[in-house]
Biopython code that builds the backbone (N, CA, C, O; Angstrom):
import numpy as np
from Bio.PDB.StructureBuilder import StructureBuilder

atoms = [
    (1, "UNK", "N", (60.162, 11.602, -16.206)),
    (1, "UNK", "CA", (60.994, 10.738, -15.479)),
    (1, "UNK", "C", (62.280, 11.191, -14.431)),
    (1, "UNK", "O", (62.904, 12.253, -14.432)),
    (2, "UNK", "N", (62.349, 10.700, -14.063)),
    (2, "UNK", "CA", (63.182, 11.351, -12.560)),
    (2, "UNK", "C", (65.152, 10.722, -13.517)),
    (2, "UNK", "O", (65.321, 9.857, -14.375)),
    (3, "UNK", "N", (66.045, 11.503, -12.931)),
    (3, "UNK", "CA", (67.432, 11.341, -13.452)),
    (3, "UNK", "C", (68.238, 9.677, -13.013)),
    (3, "UNK", "O", (68.636, 9.451, -11.870)),
    (4, "UNK", "N", (68.283, 9.281, -13.459)),
    (4, "UNK", "CA", (68.792, 7.910, -13.209)),
    (4, "UNK", "C", (69.790, 8.002, -11.890)),
    (4, "UNK", "O", (69.645, 7.324, -10.872)),
    (5, "UNK", "N", (70.757, 8.907, -12.100)),
    (5, "UNK", "CA", (71.627, 9.038, -10.911)),
    (5, "UNK", "C", (70.968, 9.473, -9.915)),
    (5, "UNK", "O", (71.090, 8.800, -8.892)),
    (6, "UNK", "N", (70.151, 10.590, -9.849)),
    (6, "UNK", "CA", (69.123, 10.235, -8.410)),
    (6, "UNK", "C", (68.317, 9.910, -8.159)),
    (6, "UNK", "O", (67.724, 10.454, -7.228)),
    (7, "UNK", "N", (67.652, 8.580, -8.966)),
    (7, "UNK", "CA", (67.284, 8.203, -8.416)),
    (7, "UNK", "C", (67.952, 6.611, -7.703)),
    (7, "UNK", "O", (67.408, 5.915, -6.845)),
    (8, "UNK", "N", (69.351, 6.359, -8.436)),
    (8, "UNK", "CA", (70.019, 5.595, -7.491)),
    (8, "UNK", "C", (70.438, 6.134, -6.256)),
    (8, "UNK", "O", (70.375, 5.546, -5.177)),
    (9, "UNK", "N", (70.868, 7.267, -6.452)),
    (9, "UNK", "CA", (71.275, 7.763, -4.845)),
    (9, "UNK", "C", (70.234, 7.785, -3.837)),
    (9, "UNK", "O", (70.600, 7.812, -2.662)),
    (10, "UNK", "N", (68.847, 7.779, -4.138)),
    (10, "UNK", "CA", (68.213, 7.769, -3.403)),
    (10, "UNK", "C", (67.433, 6.711, -3.219)),
    (10, "UNK", "O", (66.336, 6.761, -2.664)),
    (11, "UNK", "N", (68.064, 5.503, -3.764)),
    (11, "UNK", "CA", (67.842, 4.253, -3.446)),
    (11, "UNK", "C", (69.185, 3.756, -2.552)),
    (11, "UNK", "O", (69.013, 2.640, -2.060)),
    (12, "UNK", "N", (69.938, 4.112, -2.378)),
    (12, "UNK", "CA", (70.975, 4.089, -1.593)),
    (12, "UNK", "C", (71.510, 5.321, -0.149)),
    (12, "UNK", "O", (72.144, 5.118, 0.887)),
    (13, "UNK", "N", (70.941, 6.467, -0.687)),
    (13, "UNK", "CA", (70.754, 6.630, 1.227)),
    (13, "UNK", "C", (69.928, 6.409, 1.771)),
    (13, "UNK", "O", (69.108, 5.537, 1.485)),
    (14, "UNK", "N", (69.895, 7.415, 3.082)),
    (14, "UNK", "CA", (68.583, 6.859, 4.190)),
    (14, "UNK", "C", (67.392, 7.732, 3.421)),
    (14, "UNK", "O", (67.490, 8.825, 2.863)),
    (15, "UNK", "N", (66.373, 6.972, 3.568)),
    (15, "UNK", "CA", (65.360, 7.128, 2.844)),
    (15, "UNK", "C", (64.728, 8.393, 3.587)),
    (15, "UNK", "O", (64.502, 8.394, 4.797)),
    (16, "UNK", "N", (64.417, 9.671, 2.576)),
    (16, "UNK", "CA", (63.943, 11.022, 3.426)),
    (16, "UNK", "C", (65.314, 11.867, 2.750)),
    (16, "UNK", "O", (65.151, 12.771, 1.931)),
    (17, "UNK", "N", (66.425, 11.508, 3.136)),
    (17, "UNK", "CA", (67.579, 12.366, 2.923)),
    (17, "UNK", "C", (67.657, 13.470, 2.084)),
    (17, "UNK", "O", (67.862, 14.575, 2.586)),
    (18, "UNK", "N", (67.483, 13.302, 0.507)),
    (18, "UNK", "CA", (67.694, 13.769, -0.222)),
    (18, "UNK", "C", (66.008, 14.961, -0.395)),
    (18, "UNK", "O", (65.735, 15.834, -1.219)),
    (19, "UNK", "N", (65.417, 14.541, 0.523)),
    (19, "UNK", "CA", (64.040, 15.673, 0.767)),
    (19, "UNK", "C", (64.791, 16.963, 1.338)),
    (19, "UNK", "O", (64.433, 18.080, 0.962)),
    (20, "UNK", "N", (65.733, 16.813, 2.161)),
    (20, "UNK", "CA", (66.397, 18.033, 3.071)),
    (20, "UNK", "C", (67.833, 18.607, 2.384)),
    (20, "UNK", "O", (68.245, 19.766, 2.346)),
    (21, "UNK", "N", (68.397, 17.459, 1.895)),
    (21, "UNK", "CA", (69.918, 17.739, 1.664)),
    (21, "UNK", "C", (69.806, 17.107, 0.127)),
    (21, "UNK", "O", (69.215, 16.163, -0.398)),
    (22, "UNK", "N", (70.830, 18.306, -0.352)),
    (22, "UNK", "CA", (71.276, 18.324, -1.933)),
    (22, "UNK", "C", (72.520, 17.276, -2.085)),
    (22, "UNK", "O", (73.452, 17.365, -1.286)),
    (23, "UNK", "N", (72.534, 16.394, -2.997)),
    (23, "UNK", "CA", (73.979, 16.089, -3.072)),
    (23, "UNK", "C", (74.471, 16.711, -3.551)),
    (23, "UNK", "O", (73.878, 17.391, -4.389)),
    (24, "UNK", "N", (75.999, 16.906, -3.318)),
    (24, "UNK", "CA", (77.331, 17.760, -3.857)),
    (24, "UNK", "C", (78.149, 17.250, -4.584)),
    (24, "UNK", "O", (78.486, 17.817, -5.624)),
    (25, "UNK", "N", (78.726, 15.913, -4.166)),
    (25, "UNK", "CA", (79.731, 15.305, -4.439)),
    (25, "UNK", "C", (79.993, 13.939, -4.288)),
    (25, "UNK", "O", (79.378, 13.602, -3.276)),
    (26, "UNK", "N", (80.464, 13.161, -4.665)),
    (26, "UNK", "CA", (80.801, 11.770, -4.217)),
    (26, "UNK", "C", (82.441, 11.547, -4.568)),
    (26, "UNK", "O", (82.952, 11.856, -5.645)),
    (27, "UNK", "N", (83.058, 11.022, -3.576)),
    (27, "UNK", "CA", (84.822, 10.492, -3.637)),
    (27, "UNK", "C", (84.643, 9.531, -3.442)),
    (27, "UNK", "O", (83.780, 8.997, -2.746)),
    (28, "UNK", "N", (85.664, 9.026, -4.199)),
    (28, "UNK", "CA", (86.159, 7.879, -3.706)),
    (28, "UNK", "C", (87.510, 7.829, -3.377)),
    (28, "UNK", "O", (88.340, 8.005, -4.268)),
    (29, "UNK", "N", (87.840, 7.625, -2.284)),
    (29, "UNK", "CA", (88.978, 7.636, -1.446)),
    (29, "UNK", "C", (89.699, 6.164, -0.997)),
    (29, "UNK", "O", (88.929, 5.210, -1.115)),
    (30, "UNK", "N", (90.975, 5.855, -0.529)),
    (30, "UNK", "CA", (91.265, 4.763, 0.156)),
    (30, "UNK", "C", (90.241, 4.408, 1.178)),
    (30, "UNK", "O", (89.670, 3.322, 1.084)),
    (31, "UNK", "N", (89.966, 5.218, 2.128)),
    (31, "UNK", "CA", (89.462, 4.635, 3.457)),
    (31, "UNK", "C", (87.636, 4.344, 2.485)),
    (31, "UNK", "O", (86.773, 3.606, 2.962)),
    (32, "UNK", "N", (87.499, 4.933, 1.462)),
    (32, "UNK", "CA", (86.001, 4.526, 1.189)),
    (32, "UNK", "C", (85.662, 5.447, 0.179)),
    (32, "UNK", "O", (86.430, 5.920, -0.659)),
    (33, "UNK", "N", (84.223, 5.715, 0.343)),
    (33, "UNK", "CA", (83.223, 6.920, -0.433)),
    (33, "UNK", "C", (82.955, 7.784, 0.696)),
    (33, "UNK", "O", (82.596, 7.478, 1.833)),
    (34, "UNK", "N", (83.229, 9.100, 0.103)),
    (34, "UNK", "CA", (82.760, 10.276, 0.847)),
    (34, "UNK", "C", (80.976, 10.633, 0.055)),
    (34, "UNK", "O", (80.738, 10.879, -1.128)),
    (35, "UNK", "N", (80.298, 10.565, 0.854)),
    (35, "UNK", "CA", (78.938, 11.406, 0.224)),
    (35, "UNK", "C", (79.068, 12.800, 0.625)),
    (35, "UNK", "O", (79.184, 13.008, 1.833)),
    (36, "UNK", "N", (79.069, 13.673, -0.079)),
    (36, "UNK", "CA", (78.794, 15.304, 0.289)),
    (36, "UNK", "C", (77.305, 15.716, 0.433)),
    (36, "UNK", "O", (76.552, 15.638, -0.537)),
    (37, "UNK", "N", (77.010, 16.021, 1.278)),
    (37, "UNK", "CA", (75.313, 16.853, 0.848)),
    (37, "UNK", "C", (75.214, 18.145, 1.857)),
    (37, "UNK", "O", (75.909, 18.370, 2.848)),
    (38, "UNK", "N", (74.344, 18.780, 1.411)),
    (38, "UNK", "CA", (74.291, 20.252, 1.811)),
    (38, "UNK", "C", (72.687, 20.398, 1.978)),
    (38, "UNK", "O", (71.903, 20.177, 1.055)),
    (39, "UNK", "N", (72.253, 20.852, 3.453)),
    (39, "UNK", "CA", (71.084, 21.367, 3.700)),
    (39, "UNK", "C", (70.397, 21.854, 2.333)),
    (39, "UNK", "O", (71.281, 22.293, 1.598)),
    (40, "UNK", "N", (69.440, 21.911, 1.882)),
    (40, "UNK", "CA", (68.648, 22.715, 0.970)),
    (40, "UNK", "C", (67.908, 23.878, 1.562)),
    (40, "UNK", "O", (67.246, 23.669, 2.578)),
    (41, "UNK", "N", (67.948, 25.103, 1.031)),
    (41, "UNK", "CA", (67.867, 26.452, 1.416)),
    (41, "UNK", "C", (66.166, 26.461, 1.594)),
    (41, "UNK", "O", (65.515, 27.368, 1.075)),
    (42, "UNK", "N", (65.443, 25.270, 2.447)),
    (42, "UNK", "CA", (64.018, 25.925, 2.541)),
    (42, "UNK", "C", (63.909, 26.175, 4.197)),
    (42, "UNK", "O", (64.420, 25.500, 5.091)),
    (43, "UNK", "N", (63.027, 27.435, 4.311)),
    (43, "UNK", "CA", (63.048, 28.241, 5.405)),
    (43, "UNK", "C", (62.328, 26.675, 6.734)),
    (43, "UNK", "O", (61.560, 25.736, 6.525)),
    (44, "UNK", "N", (62.967, 27.059, 7.796)),
    (44, "UNK", "CA", (62.370, 25.618, 8.998)),
    (44, "UNK", "C", (60.984, 26.082, 8.820)),
    (44, "UNK", "O", (60.747, 27.238, 8.468)),
    (45, "UNK", "N", (59.899, 25.061, 9.094)),
    (45, "UNK", "CA", (58.248, 25.125, 9.274)),
    (45, "UNK", "C", (57.988, 26.440, 10.507)),
    (45, "UNK", "O", (57.199, 27.383, 10.450)),
    (46, "UNK", "N", (58.758, 26.152, 11.355)),
    (46, "UNK", "CA", (58.571, 26.836, 12.686)),
    (46, "UNK", "C", (58.856, 28.455, 12.474)),
    (46, "UNK", "O", (58.242, 29.318, 13.101)),
    (47, "UNK", "N", (59.758, 28.697, 11.611)),
    (47, "UNK", "CA", (60.064, 30.094, 11.066)),
    (47, "UNK", "C", (59.301, 30.832, 9.788)),
    (47, "UNK", "O", (59.561, 31.974, 9.407)),
    (48, "UNK", "N", (58.190, 29.848, 9.134)),
    (48, "UNK", "CA", (57.444, 30.114, 7.989)),
    (48, "UNK", "C", (57.040, 31.843, 7.718)),
    (48, "UNK", "O", (57.111, 32.562, 6.722)),
    (49, "UNK", "N", (56.559, 32.089, 9.240)),
    (49, "UNK", "CA", (55.825, 33.276, 9.284)),
    (49, "UNK", "C", (56.724, 34.474, 9.220)),
    (49, "UNK", "O", (56.302, 35.563, 8.832)),
    (50, "UNK", "N", (57.962, 34.275, 9.599)),
    (50, "UNK", "CA", (59.134, 35.386, 9.781)),
    (50, "UNK", "C", (60.189, 35.630, 8.584)),
    (50, "UNK", "O", (60.691, 34.702, 7.950)),
    (51, "UNK", "N", (60.370, 36.539, 8.432)),
    (51, "UNK", "CA", (61.573, 36.945, 7.254)),
    (51, "UNK", "C", (63.027, 36.375, 7.995)),
    (51, "UNK", "O", (63.492, 36.712, 9.083)),
    (52, "UNK", "N", (63.612, 35.303, 6.908)),
    (52, "UNK", "CA", (64.646, 34.723, 7.461)),
    (52, "UNK", "C", (65.874, 35.096, 6.448)),
    (52, "UNK", "O", (65.497, 35.697, 5.442)),
    (53, "UNK", "N", (67.033, 34.889, 6.523)),
    (53, "UNK", "CA", (67.847, 35.276, 5.626)),
    (53, "UNK", "C", (68.991, 34.225, 5.930)),
    (53, "UNK", "O", (69.400, 34.161, 7.090)),
    (54, "UNK", "N", (69.622, 33.265, 4.809)),
    (54, "UNK", "CA", (70.319, 32.286, 4.812)),
    (54, "UNK", "C", (71.821, 32.843, 5.403)),
    (54, "UNK", "O", (72.185, 33.911, 4.910)),
    (55, "UNK", "N", (72.303, 32.513, 5.939)),
    (55, "UNK", "CA", (73.692, 32.592, 6.436)),
    (55, "UNK", "C", (74.759, 31.811, 6.082)),
    (55, "UNK", "O", (75.731, 31.832, 6.837)),
    (56, "UNK", "N", (74.795, 31.106, 5.071)),
    (56, "UNK", "CA", (75.242, 29.821, 4.702)),
    (56, "UNK", "C", (75.109, 28.615, 5.533)),
    (56, "UNK", "O", (74.044, 28.362, 6.096)),
    (57, "UNK", "N", (76.288, 27.753, 5.650)),
    (57, "UNK", "CA", (76.606, 26.016, 6.131)),
    (57, "UNK", "C", (77.308, 26.549, 7.214)),
    (57, "UNK", "O", (77.855, 27.649, 7.300)),
    (58, "UNK", "N", (77.208, 25.360, 8.288)),
    (58, "UNK", "CA", (77.779, 25.249, 9.194)),
    (58, "UNK", "C", (78.880, 23.935, 8.789)),
    (58, "UNK", "O", (78.610, 22.995, 8.042)),
    (59, "UNK", "N", (79.881, 24.117, 9.346)),
    (59, "UNK", "CA", (80.926, 23.195, 8.840)),
    (59, "UNK", "C", (80.570, 21.733, 8.807)),
    (59, "UNK", "O", (80.158, 21.340, 9.899)),
    (60, "UNK", "N", (80.605, 20.960, 8.014)),
    (60, "UNK", "CA", (80.225, 19.528, 7.864)),
    (60, "UNK", "C", (80.563, 18.426, 8.913)),
    (60, "UNK", "O", (81.632, 18.359, 9.519)),
    (61, "UNK", "N", (79.765, 17.778, 9.016)),
    (61, "UNK", "CA", (79.813, 16.558, 10.310)),
    (61, "UNK", "C", (80.367, 15.363, 9.129)),
    (61, "UNK", "O", (80.074, 15.441, 7.936)),
    (62, "UNK", "N", (80.955, 14.603, 9.541)),
    (62, "UNK", "CA", (80.768, 13.459, 8.674)),
    (62, "UNK", "C", (80.144, 11.891, 9.791)),
    (62, "UNK", "O", (80.389, 11.622, 10.966)),
    (63, "UNK", "N", (79.393, 11.249, 8.869)),
    (63, "UNK", "CA", (78.768, 10.347, 9.603)),
    (63, "UNK", "C", (79.153, 8.782, 8.690)),
    (63, "UNK", "O", (79.548, 8.725, 7.526)),
    (64, "UNK", "N", (78.905, 7.644, 9.597)),
    (64, "UNK", "CA", (79.302, 6.631, 9.145)),
    (64, "UNK", "C", (77.946, 6.521, 8.597)),
    (64, "UNK", "O", (77.058, 7.252, 9.035)),
    (65, "UNK", "N", (77.687, 5.545, 7.548)),
    (65, "UNK", "CA", (76.759, 4.939, 6.870)),
    (65, "UNK", "C", (76.838, 3.707, 6.508)),
    (65, "UNK", "O", (77.983, 3.262, 6.585)),
    (66, "UNK", "N", (75.863, 2.812, 6.051)),
    (66, "UNK", "CA", (76.245, 1.319, 5.822)),
    (66, "UNK", "C", (77.254, 1.136, 4.435)),
    (66, "UNK", "O", (77.218, 1.959, 3.520)),
    (67, "UNK", "N", (77.926, 0.241, 4.422)),
    (67, "UNK", "CA", (79.003, 0.060, 3.499)),
    (67, "UNK", "C", (78.410, -0.380, 1.823)),
    (67, "UNK", "O", (77.898, -1.488, 1.667)),
    (68, "UNK", "N", (78.507, 0.333, 0.956)),
    (68, "UNK", "CA", (78.102, 0.203, -0.682)),
    (68, "UNK", "C", (79.125, -0.925, -1.344)),
    (68, "UNK", "O", (80.283, -0.588, -1.590)),
    (69, "UNK", "N", (78.759, -2.006, -1.571)),
    (69, "UNK", "CA", (79.674, -2.841, -2.319)),
    (69, "UNK", "C", (81.277, -2.794, -1.589)),
    (69, "UNK", "O", (82.340, -2.497, -2.133)),
    (70, "UNK", "N", (81.068, -3.121, -0.443)),
    (70, "UNK", "CA", (82.181, -3.326, 0.420)),
    (70, "UNK", "C", (82.893, -2.092, 0.614)),
    (70, "UNK", "O", (84.000, -2.329, 1.098)),
    (71, "UNK", "N", (82.703, -0.945, 0.436)),
    (71, "UNK", "CA", (83.357, 0.334, 0.858)),
    (71, "UNK", "C", (82.489, 1.048, 1.889)),
    (71, "UNK", "O", (81.315, 1.404, 1.990)),
    (72, "UNK", "N", (83.974, 1.104, 2.837)),
    (72, "UNK", "CA", (82.998, 1.904, 3.917)),
    (72, "UNK", "C", (82.234, 3.314, 3.416)),
    (72, "UNK", "O", (82.849, 3.854, 2.496)),
    (73, "UNK", "N", (81.261, 3.876, 3.751)),
    (73, "UNK", "CA", (80.638, 5.121, 3.479)),
    (73, "UNK", "C", (80.840, 5.909, 4.457)),
    (73, "UNK", "O", (81.042, 5.565, 5.622)),
    (74, "UNK", "N", (80.793, 7.102, 3.995)),
    (74, "UNK", "CA", (81.056, 8.493, 4.874)),
    (74, "UNK", "C", (80.055, 9.771, 4.250)),
    (74, "UNK", "O", (80.125, 10.374, 3.179)),
    (75, "UNK", "N", (79.031, 9.911, 5.488)),
    (75, "UNK", "CA", (77.969, 10.851, 4.791)),
    (75, "UNK", "C", (78.640, 12.551, 5.226)),
    (75, "UNK", "O", (78.411, 12.886, 6.388)),
    (76, "UNK", "N", (79.189, 13.266, 4.610)),
    (76, "UNK", "CA", (79.540, 14.506, 5.034)),
    (76, "UNK", "C", (78.352, 15.487, 4.903)),
    (76, "UNK", "O", (77.932, 15.913, 3.826)),
    (77, "UNK", "N", (77.976, 15.723, 5.832)),
    (77, "UNK", "CA", (76.534, 16.871, 5.855)),
    (77, "UNK", "C", (76.760, 17.750, 6.708)),
    (77, "UNK", "O", (77.323, 17.658, 7.799)),
    (78, "UNK", "N", (75.989, 19.234, 5.822)),
    (78, "UNK", "CA", (76.844, 20.118, 6.405)),
    (78, "UNK", "C", (75.233, 21.017, 6.351)),
    (78, "UNK", "O", (74.760, 21.105, 5.218)),
    (79, "UNK", "N", (74.736, 21.405, 7.044)),
    (79, "UNK", "CA", (73.141, 22.032, 7.341)),
    (79, "UNK", "C", (73.619, 23.475, 7.481)),
    (79, "UNK", "O", (74.713, 23.958, 7.771)),
    (80, "UNK", "N", (72.273, 24.068, 7.136)),
    (80, "UNK", "CA", (72.350, 25.628, 7.050)),
    (80, "UNK", "C", (71.824, 26.240, 8.598)),
    (80, "UNK", "O", (71.389, 25.681, 9.605)),
    (81, "UNK", "N", (72.051, 27.429, 8.299)),
    (81, "UNK", "CA", (71.731, 28.106, 9.185)),
    (81, "UNK", "C", (71.100, 29.680, 8.867)),
    (81, "UNK", "O", (71.527, 30.217, 7.845)),
    (82, "UNK", "N", (70.371, 30.234, 9.476)),
    (82, "UNK", "CA", (69.342, 31.546, 8.981)),
    (82, "UNK", "C", (69.480, 32.446, 10.040)),
    (82, "UNK", "O", (69.710, 31.967, 11.151)),
    (83, "UNK", "N", (69.379, 33.741, 9.906)),
    (83, "UNK", "CA", (69.045, 34.797, 10.688)),
    (83, "UNK", "C", (67.956, 35.246, 10.829)),
    (83, "UNK", "O", (67.557, 35.848, 9.832)),
    (84, "UNK", "N", (67.118, 35.208, 11.859)),
    (84, "UNK", "CA", (65.813, 36.149, 11.745)),
    (84, "UNK", "C", (66.060, 37.492, 11.621)),
    (84, "UNK", "O", (66.744, 38.037, 12.488)),
    (85, "UNK", "N", (65.494, 38.319, 10.414)),
    (85, "UNK", "CA", (65.654, 39.583, 10.307)),
    (85, "UNK", "C", (65.119, 40.572, 11.580)),
    (85, "UNK", "O", (65.648, 41.592, 12.021)),
    (86, "UNK", "N", (64.085, 40.006, 11.932)),
    (86, "UNK", "CA", (63.581, 41.205, 13.018)),
    (86, "UNK", "C", (64.571, 40.825, 14.570)),
    (86, "UNK", "O", (64.652, 41.668, 15.464)),
    (87, "UNK", "N", (65.210, 39.548, 14.668)),
    (87, "UNK", "CA", (65.701, 39.687, 15.753)),
    (87, "UNK", "C", (67.335, 39.693, 16.364)),
    (87, "UNK", "O", (68.026, 40.042, 17.322)),
    (88, "UNK", "N", (67.375, 38.873, 14.724)),
    (88, "UNK", "CA", (69.094, 39.005, 14.658)),
    (88, "UNK", "C", (69.741, 37.660, 15.250)),
    (88, "UNK", "O", (70.934, 37.357, 15.262)),
    (89, "UNK", "N", (68.728, 36.987, 15.700)),
    (89, "UNK", "CA", (68.963, 35.520, 16.298)),
    (89, "UNK", "C", (69.343, 34.488, 15.060)),
    (89, "UNK", "O", (68.617, 34.136, 14.130)),
    (90, "UNK", "N", (70.393, 34.204, 15.277)),
    (90, "UNK", "CA", (70.638, 32.769, 14.093)),
    (90, "UNK", "C", (69.751, 31.579, 14.707)),
    (90, "UNK", "O", (69.599, 31.396, 15.915)),
    (91, "UNK", "N", (69.109, 30.687, 13.535)),
    (91, "UNK", "CA", (68.666, 29.589, 13.636)),
    (91, "UNK", "C", (69.381, 28.451, 12.751)),
    (91, "UNK", "O", (70.251, 28.575, 11.890)),
    (92, "UNK", "N", (68.657, 27.162, 13.300)),
    (92, "UNK", "CA", (68.800, 26.450, 12.452)),
    (92, "UNK", "C", (67.800, 25.251, 12.368)),
    (92, "UNK", "O", (66.964, 25.334, 13.269)),
    (93, "UNK", "N", (67.627, 24.143, 11.546)),
    (93, "UNK", "CA", (66.572, 23.514, 11.675)),
    (93, "UNK", "C", (66.287, 22.535, 12.679)),
    (93, "UNK", "O", (67.094, 21.658, 12.988)),
    (94, "UNK", "N", (65.304, 22.650, 13.125)),
    (94, "UNK", "CA", (64.940, 21.777, 14.600)),
    (94, "UNK", "C", (64.403, 20.250, 14.340)),
    (94, "UNK", "O", (63.236, 19.862, 14.380)),
    (95, "UNK", "N", (65.557, 19.516, 14.068)),
    (95, "UNK", "CA", (65.074, 18.198, 13.567)),
    (95, "UNK", "C", (63.952, 17.177, 14.762)),
    (95, "UNK", "O", (63.458, 16.220, 14.166)),
    (96, "UNK", "N", (63.662, 17.241, 15.793)),
    (96, "UNK", "CA", (62.437, 16.712, 16.399)),
    (96, "UNK", "C", (61.260, 17.144, 15.688)),
    (96, "UNK", "O", (60.258, 16.429, 15.705)),
    (97, "UNK", "N", (61.281, 18.514, 14.909)),
    (97, "UNK", "CA", (59.624, 18.986, 14.464)),
    (97, "UNK", "C", (59.811, 18.479, 13.113)),
    (97, "UNK", "O", (58.811, 18.125, 12.488)),
    (98, "UNK", "N", (60.925, 18.402, 12.601)),
    (98, "UNK", "CA", (60.746, 17.823, 11.220)),
    (98, "UNK", "C", (60.191, 16.348, 10.940)),
    (98, "UNK", "O", (59.330, 16.119, 10.090)),
    (99, "UNK", "N", (60.889, 15.198, 11.900)),
    (99, "UNK", "CA", (60.667, 14.247, 12.070)),
    (99, "UNK", "C", (59.178, 13.508, 12.539)),
    (99, "UNK", "O", (58.944, 12.300, 12.526)),
    (100, "UNK", "N", (58.466, 14.359, 12.859)),
    (100, "UNK", "CA", (56.935, 14.381, 13.380)),
    (100, "UNK", "C", (55.873, 14.750, 11.997)),
    (100, "UNK", "O", (54.660, 14.625, 11.824)),
    (101, "UNK", "N", (56.913, 15.219, 11.210)),
    (101, "UNK", "CA", (55.669, 15.578, 9.695)),
    (101, "UNK", "C", (55.858, 14.361, 8.683)),
    (101, "UNK", "O", (56.557, 13.350, 8.745)),
    (102, "UNK", "N", (55.037, 14.807, 7.800)),
    (102, "UNK", "CA", (54.905, 13.427, 6.768)),
    (102, "UNK", "C", (56.272, 13.155, 5.622)),
    (102, "UNK", "O", (56.337, 12.349, 4.694)),
    (103, "UNK", "N", (56.836, 13.714, 5.889)),
    (103, "UNK", "CA", (57.979, 14.178, 4.655)),
    (103, "UNK", "C", (58.833, 12.995, 4.980)),
    (103, "UNK", "O", (59.165, 12.303, 4.018)),
    (104, "UNK", "N", (59.234, 12.652, 6.129)),
    (104, "UNK", "CA", (60.712, 11.895, 6.534)),
    (104, "UNK", "C", (59.860, 10.750, 7.308)),
    (104, "UNK", "O", (58.691, 10.864, 7.676)),
    (105, "UNK", "N", (60.744, 9.566, 7.480)),
    (105, "UNK", "CA", (60.370, 8.554, 8.457)),
    (105, "UNK", "C", (60.954, 8.784, 9.968)),
    (105, "UNK", "O", (61.978, 9.454, 10.105)),
    (106, "UNK", "N", (60.354, 8.275, 10.985)),
    (106, "UNK", "CA", (60.117, 8.530, 12.526)),
    (106, "UNK", "C", (62.154, 7.929, 12.470)),
    (106, "UNK", "O", (63.128, 8.476, 12.987)),
    (107, "UNK", "N", (62.062, 6.558, 11.563)),
    (107, "UNK", "CA", (63.658, 6.160, 11.860)),
    (107, "UNK", "C", (64.818, 7.270, 11.301)),
    (107, "UNK", "O", (65.913, 7.378, 11.853)),
    (108, "UNK", "N", (64.464, 7.976, 10.272)),
    (108, "UNK", "CA", (65.470, 8.886, 9.418)),
    (108, "UNK", "C", (65.479, 10.365, 10.358)),
    (108, "UNK", "O", (66.456, 11.103, 10.235)),
    (109, "UNK", "N", (64.455, 10.721, 11.210)),
    (109, "UNK", "CA", (64.215, 11.859, 12.059)),
    (109, "UNK", "C", (65.164, 11.336, 13.064)),
    (109, "UNK", "O", (66.175, 11.994, 13.308)),
    (110, "UNK", "N", (64.946, 10.250, 13.656)),
    (110, "UNK", "CA", (65.814, 10.061, 14.870)),
    (110, "UNK", "C", (66.920, 10.112, 14.578)),
    (110, "UNK", "O", (67.638, 10.796, 15.307)),
    (111, "UNK", "N", (67.640, 9.306, 13.208)),
    (111, "UNK", "CA", (69.117, 9.385, 12.855)),
    (111, "UNK", "C", (69.814, 10.820, 13.287)),
    (111, "UNK", "O", (70.774, 10.969, 14.044)),
    (112, "UNK", "N", (68.889, 12.059, 12.434)),
    (112, "UNK", "CA", (69.665, 12.982, 12.023)),
    (112, "UNK", "C", (69.393, 13.788, 13.560)),
    (112, "UNK", "O", (70.067, 14.785, 13.819)),
    (113, "UNK", "N", (68.464, 13.329, 14.442)),
    (113, "UNK", "CA", (68.194, 13.714, 15.774)),
    (113, "UNK", "C", (69.275, 13.549, 16.368)),
    (113, "UNK", "O", (69.825, 14.550, 16.827)),
    (114, "UNK", "N", (69.887, 12.251, 16.530)),
    (114, "UNK", "CA", (70.907, 12.000, 17.055)),
    (114, "UNK", "C", (72.101, 12.204, 16.874)),
    (114, "UNK", "O", (73.023, 11.992, 17.662)),
    (115, "UNK", "N", (72.156, 12.785, 15.430)),
    (115, "UNK", "CA", (73.553, 13.170, 15.012)),
    (115, "UNK", "C", (73.505, 14.860, 15.441)),
    (115, "UNK", "O", (74.431, 15.457, 15.989)),
    (116, "UNK", "N", (72.648, 15.246, 15.182)),
    (116, "UNK", "CA", (72.451, 17.196, 15.486)),
    (116, "UNK", "C", (72.018, 17.475, 16.698)),
    (116, "UNK", "O", (72.319, 18.530, 17.257)),
    (117, "UNK", "N", (71.289, 16.596, 17.224)),
    (117, "UNK", "CA", (70.797, 16.878, 18.940)),
    (117, "UNK", "C", (69.617, 17.901, 18.944)),
    (117, "UNK", "O", (69.108, 18.252, 20.008)),
]
sb = StructureBuilder()
sb.init_structure("model")
sb.init_model(0)
sb.init_chain("A")
sb.init_seg("    ")
for serial, (resi, resn, name, xyz) in enumerate(atoms, 1):
    if name == "N":
        sb.init_residue(resn, " ", resi, " ")
    sb.init_atom(name, np.array(xyz, "f"), 0.0, 1.0, " ", f" {name:<3s}", serial, name[0])
structure = sb.get_structure()
């Protein structure tokens, strides 16, 4: 059985978000809720055949989401970056490729694409 808190978060957050991001913290501020998420350390599909090393997270991006119980909601998302060991190139996940896959809805893929380009 799934953790009830995780199940509730899955229902409240954009569909597919928790497939790629881990819920780190929820803060209630005067301005509303802040939901902090970090990208999971899964190697991007297009680099699966290469050796990558995680190089931490990019600064958080705050995105307004639908209100919950009359409170404004900000998703504070931190994306991961990796170094390709053979070339030294720094890479991030390509959200165009992700939303074409089966693990995420097109709507959510376009949502992320609009945010991260």
